[in-house]
N, C-alpha and C positions, 0 to 999 in steps of 0.2 A: 300984564297977565299973559302967560304963555299957554298956547294950546298944543297938546301933543296928539299926534294921530298915530294910531297903532295900525300897522299894515298886517293884515291876516291873509293867509292863503285860503283859497277856495277849499271847502271841506273835502271836495272830490279830487283835489290836486294829486295826492299820492296814487290814487287809482289811475288817473289820466297819465301820470308819469310812467307808471308800470306798464300800461297798455302801449305807450309810445316806445318804450325800451323793447318790449316784446315784438312790436311791429318792425323795428329796426333790425332786430336779430333775425326775424323770419325772412325779411326781404334780403338781408345779407346772405342767408343760407341759399335762398332762391338764386340770387345774383351769382354766388360762387358756383352753384351747380350749373348754371347757364354758361358761365365763363369756361368751366371745365368741358361742358358739352361742346362749346364753340371751338375750344382748342382741339379736342379729339375729332371734331368734324373737319377742321382744317388739316389735321394730321392724317386722317383717313383718306382724304381726297387729294393729298399731295404725295408725290413719289418720295420715298425715303422716310426715315423715322425722325420727325421733327425734333423731338426731345433730345435724341442723340446728336443731331446736327447742331442744335443750339448749345448743348452742353460742351461740345468740342470746339465751339467758337466759329463755326462757319458763318461768315458775315452776312451773306445773303439770306440764310435760314433765320438768323437772328432778326434781321430787318423785316422779312415777310411775316414771321411769327408774331413779332411785336405789333405790327400794323394790324394783323388779324385779331389780336386780343383787344386792341384799342377799338377796332370797328365793332367787335362783339359788345364791348362795354357801352358804346353809343346806343346800340340796339336795346340792350337790357335796361339802361337808364330811361330811355323813352318808353319802353314797355311798362316800367314801374310808374313813371310819372303820369302815364295816360290810363293807368288801371283804375278800377272803381274805388270809391272812398271806403267801402266796406272791406275790412281786412281780408277776409276769406276770399271774396270775389276778386280783390286786388291781387292777391297772391296767385290765384288761378289764372287770371288774365295775363299777369306778368309772365308766368311760366309758359302759357300757350303762345302769346305774342313773341316772347323771347325765342322759343324753339322754332317757331315759324320764320322769324327773322333770320335766325342762324342758318336755317336750310336755304332760304332764298339768297342770302348773302354769299354763302359758300358756292352755290350753283352759279350765281352771276359772275363771281370771280373766275371760276373755272371756264365759263363760256368766254369771258374776256381774254383769258390766257390763250384759249384755242384761237380766237379771232386774231390775236396779235402774233400767233405762232411762237410764243415764248415756251421753250422747253423748261418748265419750272423745276423738274427733277434735276436736270443738269445745272441750272442756275443755283439752286439752294445747296447743292453738294460741292460747289466750287470753293476752293481755299481763298480765292481772290474775289474782291468786290466786283459785282457785275451791275452796270447801270440798269439792266433789265429788272433787277430786283426792286428798284425804286418804282418802276411801272406797276409791278404786281402789288407792292406795298401800298401805293397810291390807290390802286383799284380797290383793295380791301377797305381803306379808309373812306373813299368816295362812295362806294356801294353800301358800306355800313351806315353812313350818314343818310343816304337815300332811303334805305330800309327803315332806319330809325324814325325819320320824319314821316314816312308812310304809316308807321304804327300810330303816331300821334294824330 
């Protein structure tokens, strides 16, 4: 004699799935808004128009901007993962922690550039690769990680 077991989904499965999809979409919107805010914060505090410098292929601008975006992503990801389990509270705390993290990170990178006497405007506008851009890019990533862990 064979026994067959029928697997049934929880009656609330569809609603749970819908809430999960909605949460993903809302966190993605908050994340995108924060990434854009982070990019514009880097652009605003850096001499030259980063989007133009990146678009025209200035290697140092590409490196520094890329590192800045990655560092912003670290901050945003940890802001989301450390946010409250309630969706509304989680979105608000992610937004607040993310914005605060972006401000702190950008300020810290600018202070580090000042302390190392790197003329970031000259570096990112150069047609040739400059090793100083690696220092600035590393500062972005390192400080982004520090701020991200501080959020958690």
